[in-house]
C-alpha positions in Angstrom: -107.8 124.1 -48.3 -105.7 126.0 -45.7 -108.1 127.8 -43.1 -107.4 131.4 -43.0 -107.8 131.4 -39.3 -104.7 129.8 -38.9 -101.7 132.1 -37.9 -99.0 132.8 -40.3 -96.3 131.0 -38.3 -98.5 127.9 -37.9 -99.5 128.1 -41.6 -95.8 128.2 -42.5 -94.8 125.3 -40.1 -97.6 123.2 -41.9 -96.6 123.9 -45.0 -93.2 123.1 -44.4 -93.9 119.7 -42.8 -96.2 119.1 -46.1 -93.4 119.9 -48.3 -90.7 117.7 -46.3 -93.3 114.8 -46.7 -93.7 115.5 -50.3 -90.1 115.7 -51.1 -89.8 112.6 -49.2 -92.3 110.9 -51.3 -90.8 112.2 -54.7 -87.4 110.8 -53.5 -88.8 107.4 -52.6 -90.9 107.1 -55.7 -88.1 108.1 -57.8 -85.8 105.4 -56.4 -88.3 102.9 -56.9 -88.8 104.3 -60.7 -84.8 103.8 -61.1 -84.3 100.6 -59.2 -87.7 98.8 -60.0 -87.6 97.8 -56.3 -90.1 99.2 -53.6 -88.4 100.9 -50.8 -90.9 100.1 -48.1 -90.8 96.2 -48.2 -93.0 96.1 -45.1 -95.9 98.0 -46.5 -95.4 96.3 -50.1 -96.0 92.9 -48.4 -98.6 93.9 -45.7 -96.4 93.4 -43.0 -96.1 89.5 -44.0 -91.9 89.0 -44.0 -91.9 85.4 -43.8 -91.8 84.5 -47.5 -88.9 87.1 -48.0 -87.0 85.8 -44.9 -87.3 82.2 -46.5 -86.0 83.4 -50.1 -83.2 85.3 -48.5 -82.3 82.1 -46.4 -82.5 79.9 -49.5 -80.2 82.3 -51.5 -77.8 82.4 -49.0 -77.5 78.7 -48.6 -77.1 78.3 -52.4 -74.3 81.0 -52.3 -72.8 79.0 -49.6 -73.1 75.6 -51.3 -71.7 77.2 -54.8 -68.7 78.6 -52.6 -67.9 75.4 -50.9 -68.3 73.5 -54.3 -65.8 76.2 -56.2 -63.1 75.6 -53.2 -63.6 71.8 -53.5 -63.4 71.9 -57.3 -60.1 73.7 -57.1 -58.8 71.2 -54.8 -59.8 68.4 -56.9 -58.5 69.7 -60.3 -55.1 70.4 -58.6 -55.0 66.7 -57.3 -56.0 65.6 -61.0 -53.2 68.0 -62.6 -50.5 66.4 -59.9 -51.7 62.7 -60.7 -51.4 63.4 -64.4 -47.9 64.5 -64.3 -46.6 61.8 -61.8 -48.4 59.3 -64.2 -46.8 60.8 -67.4 -43.2 60.7 -65.6 -43.4 56.8 -64.1 -44.9 55.7 -67.3 -42.1 57.2 -69.2 -39.5 55.9 -66.7 -40.7 52.3 -66.5 -41.1 52.2 -70.3 -37.5 52.9 -70.9 -36.1 50.6 -68.5 -38.2 47.8 -69.9 -37.1 48.8 -73.3 -33.8 47.6 -72.6 -34.6 44.2 -71.9 -31.4 42.3 -70.8 -29.1 44.0 -72.6 -28.5 47.0 -70.4 -24.8 47.7 -69.5 -23.5 49.1 -66.4 -23.6 52.8 -68.0 -27.1 52.0 -69.1 -28.2 51.0 -65.6 -26.7 53.9 -63.7 -28.3 56.3 -66.2 -32.0 54.5 -65.5 -31.1 54.5 -61.6 -30.4 58.5 -62.1 -33.9 58.7 -63.8 -35.4 56.6 -61.0 -33.8 59.1 -58.3 -35.2 62.2 -60.2 -38.5 60.7 -60.6 -38.7 60.1 -56.8 -37.9 63.5 -56.1 -40.4 64.9 -58.6 -43.0 62.6 -57.5 -42.6 64.0 -53.8 -42.5 67.4 -54.8 -46.1 67.0 -56.8 -47.6 65.0 -53.7 -46.7 67.8 -51.5 -48.1 70.5 -54.1 -50.2 73.2 -52.1 -53.2 75.4 -53.5 -53.8 78.5 -51.7 -51.6 77.4 -48.8 -53.4 74.1 -48.4 -51.7 70.8 -48.8 -53.7 68.9 -51.6 -52.9 65.3 -50.5 -52.4 65.9 -46.4 -56.1 65.1 -45.2 -56.8 67.2 -42.4 -53.1 68.4 -41.7 -53.6 70.7 -44.6 -51.3 73.2 -43.2 -48.0 71.0 -43.7 -46.6 68.8 -46.4 -48.0 65.3 -46.9 -44.5 63.8 -47.4 -41.2 64.3 -45.7 -38.4 65.3 -48.6 -37.2 62.8 -50.9 -33.8 62.9 -49.2 -35.3 62.1 -45.8 -37.3 59.2 -47.3 -34.8 57.5 -48.9 -32.0 58.1 -46.2 -34.5 56.2 -43.8 -35.2 53.3 -46.2 -31.3 53.2 -46.9 -30.7 53.0 -43.3 -33.0 50.1 -43.0 -32.0 48.2 -45.6 -28.1 48.2 -44.3 -29.3 46.4 -41.2 -30.6 43.4 -43.6 -27.4 42.2 -45.0 -27.0 39.7 -48.0 -30.5 40.6 -49.8 -30.9 39.3 -53.3 -32.9 41.2 -55.7 -36.1 39.7 -55.0 -35.4 40.3 -51.1 -34.6 43.9 -52.0 -37.7 44.4 -53.8 -39.8 42.9 -51.1 -38.4 44.7 -48.2 -38.9 48.1 -50.1 -42.5 46.9 -50.8 -43.0 46.2 -47.2 -41.5 49.5 -46.1 -44.1 51.2 -48.1 -47.1 49.1 -47.2 -49.5 50.2 -44.8 -48.5 50.3 -41.2 -44.9 50.1 -42.4 -42.0 52.6 -41.9 -43.4 54.8 -44.6 -46.1 55.7 -42.2 -43.6 56.7 -39.4 -41.2 58.6 -41.2 -42.4 59.2 -44.7 -46.1 60.4 -44.4 -46.5 63.9 -42.5 -50.1 64.5 -43.3 -53.0 63.5 -41.0 -55.9 61.2 -41.6 -58.5 61.5 -44.0 -61.3 64.3 -43.9 -63.8 62.3 -41.9 -67.3 63.7 -43.2 -68.5 63.9 -46.4 -68.7 67.8 -47.9 -72.5 68.7 -48.1 -73.1 70.5 -51.4 -76.9 71.0 -51.2 -80.0 69.0 -52.6 -78.8 65.8 -51.1 -75.6 65.8 -52.8 -72.7 65.0 -50.5 -68.8 64.0 -51.8 -66.0 62.7 -50.1 -62.9 64.4 -51.1 -60.7 62.3 -48.8 -57.3 61.2 -51.1 -54.5 61.3 -49.1 -50.6 60.6 -50.0 -51.3 57.3 -48.1 -53.2 55.8 -50.7 -52.0 52.7 -52.3 -51.3 54.1 -55.3 -48.8 56.6 -54.1 -47.3 53.7 -52.1 -46.8 51.5 -54.9 -45.2 54.3 -57.2 -42.9 55.8 -54.5 -41.8 52.0 -53.9 -41.0 51.6 -57.4 -39.1 54.8 -57.8 -37.2 54.0 -54.6 -36.1 50.7 -55.9 -34.4 52.1 -59.0 -33.1 55.3 -56.9 -31.4 53.3 -54.3 -29.6 50.9 -56.8 -27.6 53.8 -57.9 -26.4 54.9 -54.7 -24.9 51.8 -53.1 -23.4 48.6 -54.7 -26.2 46.5 -53.2 -25.4 44.1 -56.2 -22.1 43.4 -57.8 -23.3 41.1 -60.3 -24.6 42.7 -63.2 -27.3 40.2 -63.8 -29.0 40.6 -60.5 -28.7 44.5 -60.7 -30.7 44.2 -64.0 -33.3 41.9 -62.1 -33.5 44.4 -59.5 -34.0 47.3 -62.1 -36.9 45.3 -63.9 -38.6 44.6 -60.7 -38.4 48.4 -59.8 -39.9 49.2 -63.3 -42.7 46.7 -63.1 -43.5 48.0 -59.6 -43.5 51.3 -61.1 -46.2 50.3 -63.8 -48.5 48.8 -61.1 -48.2 52.1 -59.6 -49.2 53.8 -62.9 -52.2 51.8 -63.2 -53.2 52.5 -59.5 -52.8 56.3 -60.3 -55.2 55.8 -63.4 -57.8 54.3 -60.7 -57.1 56.9 -58.6 -57.6 59.6 -60.9 -60.9 58.0 -62.0 -62.1 58.0 -58.5 -61.4 61.7 -58.1 -63.0 62.3 -61.4 -66.4 60.9 -60.3 -66.2 63.3 -57.3 -65.1 66.3 -59.5 -68.2 65.3 -61.7 -70.4 65.4 -59.0 -69.2 68.5 -57.4 -69.2 70.3 -61.0 -73.0 69.3 -61.1 -73.6 70.5 -57.8 -72.1 73.8 -58.4 -74.3 74.3 -61.5 -77.3 73.3 -59.5 -76.5 75.8 -56.6 -76.0 78.6 -59.0 -79.0 78.1 -61.1 -81.0 77.9 -57.8 -79.2 81.1 -56.3 -80.1 82.8 -59.7 -83.9 81.6 -59.6 -84.4 82.5 -56.2 -82.9 86.1 -56.6 -85.2 86.5 -59.5 -88.3 85.4 -57.2 -87.1 87.9 -54.6 -86.8 90.8 -57.1 -90.1 90.2 -58.5 -91.8 89.9 -55.1 -90.3 93.2 -54.3 -90.5 95.0 -57.6 -92.3 98.1 -58.2 -95.4 98.6 -60.5 -93.6 101.1 -63.0 -97.3 102.4 -64.0 -98.6 103.1 -60.4 -95.3 104.3 -59.3 -95.2 106.8 -62.0 -98.9 107.9 -61.4 -97.8 108.4 -57.8 -94.7 110.1 -58.5 -96.6 112.6 -60.9 -99.1 113.3 -58.1 -96.5 114.0 -55.3 -94.5 116.4 -57.9 -97.8 118.1 -58.6 -98.5 118.2 -54.8 -95.0 119.6 -54.0 -95.3 122.2 -56.8 -98.6 123.5 -55.2 -97.1 123.5 -51.8 -94.0 125.6 -53.2 -96.3 128.0 -54.8 -98.5 128.5 -51.9 -95.4 129.0 -49.7 -94.2 131.6 -52.4 -97.3 133.4 -52.4 -97.6 133.5 -48.7 -94.2 134.9 -48.3 -95.1 137.8 -50.7 -98.4 138.7 -48.7 -98.4 142.3 -47.0 -101.2 143.7 -44.7 -102.7 145.7 -47.8 -102.8 142.5 -50.0 -104.5 140.7 -46.8 -107.1 143.5 -46.0 -108.4 143.6 -49.9 
């Protein structure tokens, strides 16, 4: 009850303050009723915010792991698509050549060498695929192509071949194999990428994966060697004898088949990483959801209790408004009665 001894100005000020507090309470409780979340977390948790901080930290970590996993899965999926397309091309080219057996004439051999040349260019292009500006087979140097252009690689290889006179088909094939082998000239002029990613990617819950496939992998070396053997046969007359040329072309096709087999193995290895990454993403997403639910329950407002408090606050606010209105109409004559 408001004392009658308080002056008019003091009384008006007191009612104004009470009105402001009640309006704030009504706004707070109304928001809690709407959102189902308490506004004053400190009061709701009795000042113990440690558990809330722990939940927030875990939710953030799960979100980071999920985001990293999504990015990695995009990279792995891009690698798989590139490998599938390359494998499809090289298998077709090698099969077409070997189906000719030993009956290929000069025109058929020329058509085959053209297929090898086109396949080499296509393969280099697919290995140099980028996703979101990131070269997918360049290791740590993802800001640049993994391989030099097809023209540059073949030009360098052709130049080196010309320095070795009188090669037979076997020597021709072996020279190109050595050129693409580890620590060979391919590493100097063909591969432009960087080293493999040095560390495994942490996806949470003890799951770590290695996404370190580069264009230096043996499967790519063998595939490019096979394609280069056939492609160069069409550029210069390394062999004037048709049988020798057929032999060199067959060697190219067999090398290409080995490359196709290597691509399958590489795809399988990437598939294992892809599967583990996908599982980690699912786990991180489930963990993030569960923790978010736990956080929401921790900060949830009791709808029944909130409704009672809101009704009381609105009742008090109505009373303050009524008293204020009554006092504002009070005259000296009314006061003296």
